[in-house]
Backbone as ProteinMPNN parsed JSONL, in Angstrom:
{"seq_chain_A": "XXXXXXXXXXXXXXXXXXXXXXXXXXXXXXXXXXXXXXXXXXXXXXXXXXXXXXXXXXXXXXXXXXXXXXXXXXXXXXXXXXXXXXXXXXXXXXXXXXXXXXXXXXXXXXXXXXXXXXXXXXXXXXXXXXXXXXXXXXXXXXXXXXXXXXXXXXXXXXXXXXXXXXXXXXXXXXXXXXXXX", "coords_chain_A": {"N_chain_A": [[0.849, -1.167, 0.0], [0.599, 2.187, -0.871], [1.898, 5.271, 0.404], [0.039, 8.207, 1.23], [0.356, 11.246, -0.594], [2.211, 14.045, 0.706], [0.536, 16.833, 2.211], [-0.163, 19.84, 0.379], [1.583, 21.543, -2.292], [4.348, 20.185, -4.031], [7.422, 21.786, -4.385], [8.973, 21.073, -6.563], [7.24, 20.212, -8.495], [6.502, 21.905, -10.784], [8.891, 21.737, -12.276], [8.999, 18.994, -12.707], [6.73, 18.69, -14.336], [7.553, 20.121, -16.613], [9.781, 18.593, -17.397], [8.459, 16.254, -18.05], [6.907, 17.203, -20.206], [8.975, 17.775, -21.967], [9.984, 15.185, -22.467], [7.756, 14.013, -23.702], [7.511, 15.635, -25.974], [9.925, 15.077, -27.277], [9.523, 12.387, -27.841], [7.429, 12.645, -29.63], [8.732, 13.987, -31.75], [10.639, 12.039, -32.373], [8.987, 9.964, -33.298], [7.799, 11.224, -35.503], [10.042, 11.683, -37.06], [10.672, 9.038, -37.557], [8.473, 8.437, -39.151], [9.076, 10.0, -41.39], [11.41, 8.7, -42.23], [10.34, 6.188, -42.856], [8.688, 6.948, -44.982], [10.592, 7.895, -46.866], [11.93, 5.528, -47.376], [9.933, 3.787, -48.331], [7.382, 4.944, -49.776], [4.849, 4.049, -50.337], [3.852, 2.201, -48.53], [2.993, 2.451, -45.373], [3.027, 0.592, -43.284], [5.324, -0.913, -43.723], [7.16, 1.09, -43.216], [6.794, 1.409, -40.437], [7.723, -1.086, -39.574], [10.404, -0.903, -40.328], [11.401, 1.271, -38.752], [10.741, 0.753, -36.109], [12.624, -0.683, -34.39], [14.626, 1.219, -34.145], [16.708, 3.605, -32.546], [16.531, 7.1, -31.597], [18.838, 8.356, -32.572], [19.674, 6.489, -34.51], [17.495, 6.649, -36.234], [17.814, 9.276, -37.069], [20.298, 9.071, -38.36], [19.616, 7.31, -40.434], [17.646, 8.795, -41.764], [19.244, 10.936, -42.588], [20.849, 9.642, -44.405], [19.056, 8.653, -46.328], [17.598, 10.892, -47.239], [19.213, 12.645, -48.982], [19.317, 10.927, -51.13], [16.857, 11.124, -52.243], [16.317, 13.82, -52.56], [17.971, 16.107, -54.409], [18.843, 18.712, -54.476], [21.242, 21.101, -53.692], [21.086, 23.272, -51.819], [19.134, 22.37, -50.118], [20.445, 20.334, -48.862], [22.144, 21.664, -47.139], [20.276, 22.684, -45.394], [19.423, 20.252, -44.354], [21.775, 19.459, -42.996], [21.861, 21.44, -41.005], [19.481, 20.869, -39.648], [20.08, 18.285, -38.711], [22.234, 18.826, -36.994], [20.994, 20.462, -35.038], [19.143, 18.616, -34.094], [20.817, 16.693, -32.943], [21.929, 18.215, -30.849], [19.59, 18.699, -29.381], [18.88, 16.112, -28.619], [21.067, 15.453, -26.993], [20.737, 17.373, -24.971], [18.253, 16.58, -23.95], [18.934, 13.971, -23.008], [20.81, 14.669, -21.057], [19.186, 16.114, -19.283], [17.167, 14.265, -18.576], [18.518, 12.027, -17.579], [19.457, 12.53, -14.925], [19.823, 13.459, -11.464], [17.662, 15.276, -9.36], [17.925, 17.752, -7.04], [16.194, 19.313, -4.518], [15.773, 22.891, -4.237], [15.967, 25.781, -2.135], [13.482, 25.985, 0.429], [10.288, 26.14, -0.933], [11.193, 27.069, -3.39], [11.192, 26.808, -6.957], [13.359, 26.159, -8.376], [15.928, 23.793, -8.919], [18.758, 21.696, -8.193], [20.499, 20.165, -10.668], [22.018, 17.093, -10.808], [24.576, 15.196, -12.047], [26.215, 12.204, -12.233], [29.183, 10.753, -13.275], [31.484, 8.188, -14.25], [34.466, 7.532, -15.552], [37.109, 5.736, -17.102], [39.311, 7.273, -17.889], [38.978, 9.763, -16.606], [37.991, 9.305, -14.086], [35.793, 9.54, -11.218], [33.213, 11.891, -11.593], [31.305, 14.664, -10.759], [28.622, 16.598, -11.79], [27.103, 19.719, -11.384], [24.264, 21.744, -11.681], [22.201, 24.543, -11.644], [18.749, 24.606, -12.151], [15.768, 25.635, -13.764], [12.182, 25.465, -14.203], [11.513, 27.0, -16.422], [13.811, 26.995, -18.012], [13.849, 24.333, -18.901], [11.46, 24.352, -20.299], [12.163, 25.988, -22.432], [13.845, 24.26, -23.841], [12.007, 22.37, -24.625], [10.429, 23.897, -26.342], [12.315, 24.298, -28.336], [12.48, 21.718, -29.346], [9.949, 21.476, -30.502], [10.276, 23.297, -32.562], [12.071, 21.882, -34.106], [10.476, 19.839, -35.1], [8.915, 21.338, -36.824], [10.967, 22.128, -38.545], [11.565, 19.705, -39.713], [9.235, 19.317, -41.157], [9.653, 21.42, -42.961], [11.72, 20.372, -44.44], [10.558, 18.123, -45.613], [7.884, 18.616, -46.721], [7.949, 20.539, -48.96], [9.065, 18.998, -50.992], [7.824, 16.577, -51.214], [4.825, 15.923, -52.105], [2.865, 14.115, -51.312], [3.448, 13.474, -48.717], [2.013, 14.298, -46.432], [-0.324, 12.775, -46.656], [0.756, 10.203, -46.383], [1.723, 10.464, -43.781], [-0.671, 10.644, -42.322], [-1.629, 8.042, -42.703], [0.465, 6.591, -41.554], [0.393, 7.44, -38.845], [-2.13, 6.544, -38.372], [-1.907, 3.905, -37.654], [-1.697, 3.964, -34.942], [-4.174, 4.041, -33.825], [-6.531, 2.738, -31.511], [-8.085, 0.567, -32.475], [-6.393, -0.636, -34.234], [-4.533, -1.956, -32.795], [-2.558, -4.777, -32.05]], "CA_chain_A": [[0.0, 0.0, 0.0], [1.441, 3.375, -0.957], [1.57, 6.357, 1.312], [-0.594, 9.375, 0.626], [1.323, 12.338, -0.755], [2.086, 15.067, 1.752], [-0.364, 17.918, 1.831], [0.527, 20.984, -0.221], [2.29, 21.288, -3.533], [5.791, 19.977, -3.999], [8.022, 22.859, -5.18], [9.571, 20.548, -7.787], [6.201, 19.817, -9.451], [6.625, 22.588, -12.084], [10.036, 21.172, -12.99], [8.575, 17.659, -13.15], [5.813, 18.862, -15.47], [8.335, 20.523, -17.782], [10.571, 17.437, -17.828], [7.504, 15.373, -18.723], [6.588, 17.805, -21.5], [10.172, 17.579, -22.795], [10.016, 13.778, -22.88], [6.661, 13.793, -24.649], [7.835, 16.328, -27.231], [10.978, 14.34, -27.968], [8.892, 11.174, -28.372], [6.689, 13.062, -30.821], [9.713, 14.239, -32.808], [11.227, 10.748, -32.732], [7.995, 9.251, -34.099], [7.65, 11.929, -36.767], [11.252, 11.38, -37.814], [10.47, 7.67, -38.035], [7.514, 8.533, -40.247], [9.817, 10.513, -42.543], [12.294, 7.614, -42.678], [9.479, 5.208, -43.514], [8.276, 7.512, -46.266], [11.733, 7.918, -47.78], [12.281, 4.149, -47.73], [8.856, 3.159, -49.091], [6.264, 5.885, -49.615], [3.569, 3.411, -50.642], [3.387, 1.283, -47.497], [3.352, 2.883, -44.016], [3.303, -0.562, -42.422], [6.752, -1.21, -43.913], [7.86, 2.139, -42.476], [6.769, 1.053, -39.005], [8.614, -2.237, -39.375], [11.791, -0.449, -40.455], [11.87, 2.2, -37.726], [10.397, 0.333, -34.743], [13.764, -0.994, -33.51], [15.673, 2.227, -34.232], [16.801, 4.705, -31.585], [16.455, 8.415, -32.222], [20.078, 8.583, -33.329], [19.649, 5.627, -35.695], [16.513, 7.235, -37.147], [18.445, 10.475, -37.638], [21.319, 8.611, -39.307], [18.935, 6.744, -41.595], [17.051, 9.924, -42.468], [20.337, 11.692, -43.211], [21.354, 8.865, -45.533], [18.017, 8.512, -47.351], [17.109, 12.168, -47.765], [19.946, 13.082, -50.179], [19.012, 10.022, -52.234], [15.558, 11.521, -52.8], [16.338, 15.264, -52.85], [19.342, 16.352, -54.865], [19.156, 20.145, -54.458], [22.328, 21.357, -52.75], [20.673, 24.151, -50.714], [18.37, 21.547, -49.184], [21.406, 19.552, -48.084], [22.591, 22.538, -46.039], [19.135, 22.677, -44.465], [19.492, 18.943, -43.703], [22.89, 19.494, -42.039], [21.444, 22.271, -39.869], [18.481, 20.082, -38.91], [20.759, 17.189, -38.027], [23.014, 19.412, -35.903], [20.055, 20.867, -33.986], [18.573, 17.391, -33.537], [21.835, 16.109, -32.069], [21.982, 19.047, -29.644], [18.352, 18.476, -28.617], [18.963, 14.783, -28.019], [22.033, 15.535, -25.893], [20.107, 18.131, -23.881], [17.246, 15.702, -23.343], [19.617, 12.93, -22.246], [21.386, 15.302, -19.87], [18.119, 16.487, -18.354], [16.412, 13.1, -18.111], [19.383, 11.097, -16.851], [20.069, 13.275, -13.822], [19.131, 13.533, -10.186], [17.277, 16.652, -9.059], [17.945, 18.048, -5.614], [15.393, 20.529, -4.32], [16.419, 24.118, -3.79], [15.467, 26.303, -0.867], [12.061, 25.727, 0.668], [9.39, 26.953, -1.739], [11.777, 27.436, -4.686], [10.967, 25.845, -8.039], [14.675, 25.841, -8.924], [16.549, 22.612, -8.33], [20.107, 21.43, -8.654], [20.63, 18.953, -11.465], [23.268, 16.425, -10.463], [24.907, 14.094, -12.94], [27.413, 11.492, -11.808], [29.793, 9.901, -14.286], [32.761, 7.568, -13.884], [35.163, 7.091, -16.759], [38.463, 5.265, -16.817], [40.283, 8.335, -18.112], [38.797, 10.916, -15.726], [37.511, 8.906, -12.777], [34.475, 10.005, -10.789], [32.957, 13.293, -11.857], [29.962, 15.129, -10.423], [28.257, 17.859, -12.418], [26.012, 20.405, -10.703], [23.725, 22.839, -12.471], [20.905, 25.029, -11.196], [17.803, 24.44, -13.246], [14.411, 26.131, -13.525], [11.195, 24.95, -15.162], [11.557, 27.826, -17.629], [14.921, 26.51, -18.83], [13.403, 23.09, -19.54], [10.425, 24.744, -21.262], [12.876, 26.481, -23.627], [14.322, 23.085, -24.568], [10.814, 21.774, -25.233], [10.094, 24.766, -27.475], [13.3, 24.011, -29.387], [12.083, 20.454, -29.96], [8.814, 21.771, -31.385], [10.832, 23.95, -33.75], [12.678, 20.833, -34.925], [9.383, 19.184, -35.818], [8.611, 22.248, -37.935], [12.086, 22.065, -39.481], [11.4, 18.459, -40.464], [8.205, 19.657, -42.15], [10.279, 22.266, -43.985], [12.519, 19.504, -45.292], [9.758, 17.127, -46.32], [6.677, 19.042, -47.434], [8.153, 21.141, -50.287], [9.585, 18.039, -51.963], [7.024, 15.358, -51.269], [3.437, 16.367, -52.007], [1.993, 13.124, -50.671], [3.943, 13.135, -47.376], [0.928, 14.475, -45.446], [-1.201, 11.596, -46.749], [1.507, 9.101, -45.78], [1.755, 10.715, -42.339], [-1.978, 10.257, -41.781], [-1.69, 6.578, -42.681], [1.469, 6.13, -40.584], [-0.146, 7.667, -37.502], [-3.348, 5.762, -38.252], [-1.599, 2.649, -36.986], [-1.751, 4.141, -33.499], [-5.555, 3.985, -33.382], [-6.728, 1.527, -30.692], [-8.627, -0.561, -33.225], [-5.307, -1.267, -34.989], [-3.614, -2.641, -31.866], [-2.518, -6.238, -32.281]], "C_chain_A": [[0.897, 1.234, 0.0], [0.962, 4.436, 0.011], [0.904, 7.489, 0.553], [0.439, 10.478, 0.481], [1.136, 13.37, 0.341], [1.166, 16.191, 1.264], [0.44, 19.093, 1.287], [1.255, 20.578, -1.484], [3.771, 21.088, -3.281], [6.424, 21.06, -4.871], [8.68, 22.367, -6.475], [8.521, 20.136, -8.823], [6.275, 20.588, -10.776], [7.791, 22.057, -12.921], [9.68, 19.782, -13.517], [7.653, 17.756, -14.365], [6.594, 19.22, -16.737], [9.22, 19.383, -18.289], [9.677, 16.419, -18.538], [7.148, 15.896, -20.102], [7.757, 17.632, -22.469], [10.227, 16.148, -23.324], [8.947, 13.483, -23.923], [6.98, 14.433, -25.996], [8.938, 15.595, -27.993], [10.424, 13.039, -28.547], [8.101, 11.495, -29.64], [7.65, 13.278, -31.987], [10.326, 12.932, -33.299], [10.273, 9.947, -33.624], [7.844, 9.894, -35.466], [8.871, 11.707, -37.661], [11.181, 9.957, -38.359], [9.503, 7.617, -39.206], [8.225, 8.998, -41.513], [10.757, 9.445, -43.103], [11.475, 6.57, -43.427], [9.048, 5.677, -44.886], [9.413, 7.465, -47.277], [12.126, 6.513, -48.232], [11.224, 3.514, -48.632], [7.597, 4.0, -48.893], [4.899, 5.258, -49.845], [3.004, 2.603, -49.473], [3.841, 1.714, -46.098], [3.646, 1.729, -43.06], [4.78, -0.954, -42.519], [7.586, -0.168, -43.169], [7.91, 1.835, -40.99], [7.734, -0.091, -38.71], [10.075, -1.788, -39.402], [12.254, 0.372, -39.259], [11.601, 1.739, -36.295], [11.624, 0.031, -33.872], [14.817, 0.11, -33.422], [15.583, 3.269, -33.115], [16.646, 6.026, -32.329], [17.689, 8.671, -33.082], [20.115, 7.74, -34.602], [18.625, 6.141, -36.708], [17.108, 8.464, -37.835], [19.498, 10.08, -38.667], [20.671, 8.084, -40.587], [18.283, 7.844, -42.431], [18.122, 10.692, -43.241], [20.946, 10.962, -44.393], [20.328, 8.803, -46.671], [17.645, 9.835, -48.022], [17.88, 12.644, -49.002], [19.749, 12.152, -51.383], [17.742, 10.447, -52.965], [15.511, 12.994, -53.221], [17.774, 15.63, -53.198], [19.75, 17.817, -54.842], [20.161, 20.455, -53.347], [21.904, 22.238, -51.582], [19.843, 23.385, -49.683], [19.304, 20.708, -48.326], [21.973, 20.376, -46.926], [21.506, 22.608, -44.97], [19.113, 21.356, -43.68], [20.604, 18.924, -42.665], [22.521, 20.312, -40.798], [20.429, 21.531, -39.01], [19.161, 18.999, -38.087], [21.567, 17.7, -36.833], [22.099, 19.809, -34.73], [19.424, 19.65, -33.313], [19.555, 16.737, -32.571], [21.94, 16.897, -30.759], [20.752, 18.822, -28.768], [18.383, 17.123, -27.924], [19.931, 14.787, -26.83], [21.454, 16.285, -24.703], [19.064, 17.28, -23.168], [17.91, 14.638, -22.482], [20.215, 13.489, -20.96], [20.306, 15.584, -18.833], [17.411, 15.266, -17.773], [17.263, 12.189, -17.238], [20.173, 11.817, -15.763], [19.223, 13.129, -12.572], [18.823, 14.997, -9.92], [17.149, 16.814, -7.556], [17.188, 19.348, -5.397], [16.222, 21.703, -3.841], [15.872, 24.52, -2.432], [13.965, 26.037, -0.765], [11.221, 26.703, -0.152], [9.922, 27.328, -3.109], [11.455, 26.376, -5.73], [12.278, 25.482, -8.72], [15.217, 24.613, -8.19], [17.987, 22.54, -8.825], [20.083, 20.11, -9.406], [21.995, 18.377, -11.155], [23.448, 15.234, -11.392], [26.22, 13.501, -12.48], [27.909, 10.636, -12.964], [31.089, 9.325, -13.728], [33.364, 6.988, -15.15], [36.58, 6.694, -16.38], [39.475, 6.394, -16.912], [40.197, 9.45, -17.071], [38.324, 10.556, -14.315], [36.119, 9.442, -12.488], [34.342, 11.5, -11.017], [31.5, 13.593, -11.499], [29.743, 16.471, -11.087], [27.061, 18.43, -11.666], [25.565, 21.58, -11.569], [22.385, 23.243, -11.864], [19.964, 25.044, -12.393], [16.436, 24.957, -12.836], [13.453, 25.473, -14.517], [11.233, 25.723, -16.478], [12.674, 27.39, -18.574], [14.511, 25.254, -19.588], [12.341, 23.402, -20.592], [11.054, 25.279, -22.549], [13.376, 25.321, -24.485], [13.157, 22.395, -25.272], [10.381, 22.583, -26.452], [11.054, 24.521, -28.638], [12.97, 22.692, -30.09], [10.905, 20.654, -30.912], [9.289, 22.433, -32.671], [11.486, 22.919, -34.666], [11.624, 20.05, -35.702], [8.982, 20.035, -37.016], [9.72, 22.227, -38.984], [12.024, 20.787, -40.322], [10.309, 18.632, -41.524], [8.807, 20.459, -43.293], [11.162, 21.458, -44.939], [11.648, 18.614, -46.18], [8.674, 17.708, -47.228], [6.931, 19.697, -48.796], [8.537, 20.138, -51.382], [8.699, 16.818, -52.176], [5.557, 15.709, -51.011], [2.516, 15.391, -51.303], [2.462, 12.739, -49.26], [2.855, 13.294, -46.315], [-0.031, 13.289, -45.467], [-0.533, 10.384, -46.107], [1.514, 9.235, -44.255], [0.44, 10.299, -41.688], [-2.097, 8.74, -41.688], [-0.727, 5.996, -41.645], [0.932, 6.268, -39.16], [-1.456, 6.911, -37.287], [-3.128, 4.404, -37.581], [-1.701, 2.751, -35.472], [-3.172, 4.129, -32.954], [-5.771, 2.678, -32.613], [-7.251, 0.335, -31.474], [-7.566, -1.263, -34.072], [-4.318, -2.005, -34.102], [-3.701, -4.145, -32.085], [-2.78, -6.996, -31.001]], "O_chain_A": [[1.846, 1.315, 0.78], [-0.21, 4.491, 0.384], [1.177, 7.703, -0.628], [1.307, 10.632, 1.341], [0.029, 13.551, 0.849], [1.047, 16.45, 0.067], [1.584, 19.312, 1.686], [1.51, 19.396, -1.712], [4.366, 21.741, -2.424], [5.995, 21.237, -6.011], [8.919, 23.161, -7.384], [8.886, 19.746, -9.932], [6.122, 19.965, -11.827], [7.679, 21.945, -14.142], [10.024, 19.439, -14.648], [7.789, 16.983, -15.313], [6.323, 18.68, -17.81], [9.386, 19.23, -19.499], [10.094, 15.797, -19.515], [7.091, 15.13, -21.063], [7.551, 17.374, -23.655], [10.489, 15.934, -24.507], [9.202, 12.787, -24.906], [6.742, 13.83, -27.042], [8.889, 15.504, -29.22], [10.822, 12.634, -29.64], [8.101, 10.722, -30.598], [7.4, 12.799, -33.093], [10.511, 12.741, -34.501], [10.706, 9.324, -34.594], [7.768, 9.196, -36.477], [8.739, 11.561, -38.876], [11.586, 9.702, -39.494], [9.694, 6.842, -40.143], [8.0, 8.447, -42.59], [10.883, 9.306, -44.319], [11.868, 6.119, -44.503], [9.039, 4.903, -45.843], [9.218, 7.043, -48.416], [12.603, 6.333, -49.352], [11.554, 2.795, -49.575], [6.841, 3.784, -47.946], [3.883, 5.893, -49.567], [1.802, 2.345, -49.43], [4.95, 1.38, -45.68], [4.434, 1.883, -42.127], [5.406, -1.286, -41.513], [8.602, -0.503, -42.562], [8.954, 1.986, -40.356], [8.467, -0.063, -37.721], [10.885, -2.243, -38.594], [13.379, 0.196, -38.792], [12.182, 2.287, -35.358], [11.659, 0.452, -32.716], [15.803, -0.041, -32.7], [14.497, 3.748, -32.79], [16.633, 6.052, -33.56], [17.572, 9.155, -34.208], [20.538, 8.22, -35.653], [18.864, 6.074, -37.914], [16.926, 8.663, -39.035], [19.58, 10.691, -39.733], [21.129, 8.382, -41.69], [18.36, 7.825, -43.66], [17.927, 11.05, -44.403], [21.501, 11.593, -45.292], [20.694, 8.891, -47.843], [17.407, 9.883, -49.229], [17.25, 13.017, -49.992], [19.99, 12.55, -52.523], [17.572, 10.167, -54.152], [14.762, 13.366, -54.124], [18.68, 15.479, -52.378], [20.896, 18.137, -55.159], [19.937, 20.102, -52.189], [22.319, 21.984, -50.451], [19.856, 23.725, -48.5], [18.981, 20.405, -47.177], [22.248, 19.837, -45.854], [21.802, 22.592, -43.775], [18.821, 21.347, -42.485], [20.401, 18.422, -41.559], [22.835, 19.919, -39.675], [20.509, 21.562, -37.782], [18.854, 18.817, -36.909], [21.579, 17.068, -35.776], [22.404, 19.521, -33.573], [19.198, 19.653, -32.103], [19.161, 16.279, -31.499], [22.029, 16.305, -29.683], [20.865, 18.761, -27.543], [17.96, 17.0, -26.775], [19.646, 14.195, -25.789], [21.654, 15.884, -23.556], [18.999, 17.259, -21.938], [17.496, 14.421, -21.343], [20.136, 12.861, -19.904], [20.493, 15.322, -17.645], [17.091, 15.25, -16.585], [16.768, 11.637, -16.255], [21.399, 11.72, -15.696], [18.061, 12.726, -12.625], [19.64, 15.867, -10.223], [16.38, 16.117, -6.894], [17.5, 20.366, -6.015], [17.224, 21.545, -3.145], [15.376, 23.685, -1.677], [13.28, 25.886, -1.776], [11.407, 27.918, -0.084], [9.17, 27.861, -3.925], [11.445, 25.184, -5.426], [12.305, 24.583, -9.561], [14.985, 24.431, -6.995], [18.373, 23.241, -9.761], [19.701, 19.074, -8.862], [23.007, 19.075, -11.228], [22.573, 14.375, -11.501], [27.221, 14.207, -12.352], [27.141, 9.882, -13.561], [31.711, 9.91, -12.842], [32.819, 6.055, -15.74], [37.17, 7.25, -15.453], [40.4, 6.467, -16.103], [41.219, 10.023, -16.691], [38.265, 11.424, -13.444], [35.36, 9.758, -13.404], [35.236, 12.277, -10.681], [30.587, 12.865, -11.889], [30.569, 17.376, -10.97], [26.116, 17.707, -11.349], [26.389, 22.313, -12.117], [21.535, 22.393, -11.601], [20.337, 25.442, -13.496], [15.995, 24.749, -11.705], [13.883, 24.978, -15.559], [11.006, 25.143, -17.54], [12.506, 27.413, -19.793], [14.793, 25.124, -20.779], [12.324, 22.786, -21.657], [10.529, 25.046, -23.637], [13.335, 25.39, -25.713], [13.307, 21.895, -26.386], [10.009, 22.014, -27.478], [10.642, 24.536, -29.798], [13.161, 22.57, -31.3], [10.868, 20.071, -31.995], [8.76, 22.157, -33.748], [11.453, 23.075, -35.887], [11.863, 19.645, -36.839], [8.737, 19.507, -38.101], [9.442, 22.3, -40.181], [12.387, 20.791, -41.498], [10.445, 18.152, -42.649], [8.506, 20.206, -44.459], [11.328, 21.823, -46.103], [11.963, 18.383, -47.347], [8.57, 17.318, -48.391], [6.174, 19.427, -49.728], [8.349, 20.412, -52.567], [8.809, 16.119, -53.183], [5.109, 15.782, -49.867], [1.491, 15.793, -50.752], [1.94, 11.793, -48.671], [2.789, 12.49, -45.385], [-0.498, 12.847, -44.417], [-1.174, 9.629, -45.376], [1.335, 8.255, -43.532], [0.437, 9.675, -40.627], [-2.612, 8.216, -40.7], [-1.054, 5.036, -40.947], [1.007, 5.33, -38.367], [-1.849, 6.664, -36.147], [-4.055, 3.828, -37.012], [-1.783, 1.73, -34.789], [-3.362, 4.2, -31.74], [-5.259, 1.632, -33.01], [-6.895, -0.803, -31.167], [-7.803, -2.362, -34.575], [-3.369, -2.613, -34.597], [-4.781, -4.702, -32.279], [-2.786, -8.227, -31.002]]}, "name": "protein", "num_of_chains": 1, "seq": "XXXXXXXXXXXXXXXXXXXXXXXXXXXXXXXXXXXXXXXXXXXXXXXXXXXXXXXXXXXXXXXXXXXXXXXXXXXXXXXXXXXXXXXXXXXXXXXXXXXXXXXXXXXXXXXXXXXXXXXXXXXXXXXXXXXXXXXXXXXXXXXXXXXXXXXXXXXXXXXXXXXXXXXXXXXXXXXXXXXXX"}
């Protein structure tokens, strides 16, 4: 039997909400990137796209997208746009990993700021502790950046692939409860 939560709001709740929003937004971007990979690999069959991307991590999806996209779009200026997207995606993934894989120590009583603590141990450098003060607003900025990346992916796909929106609808249609296996 679990204990009832203490009365009153926990000062870290706003930070928890923002970390949750960050995780959800990255999952959305990861799925949308998978949709784009599926489209580039086989635009006729979204089921094949799901099969291809299901086992792939975000980084593997990004690598696959970066390999397939130039095969389908040969305009050089678009390749620069792809490089910028990939760079921003890598930074967003690193920020997410840093934020999610950390311990949060509450600040002063009533403060929504916390100390993010990350412990690492490497053969070359030994034990290392990183400390960073963090606010919900900082995490919200990272979430906003992820949303911008979803828009950047649209900017890469939509001008070149007129049927990508139709494919996207079919790809996401697999998530309907009646399609669950």
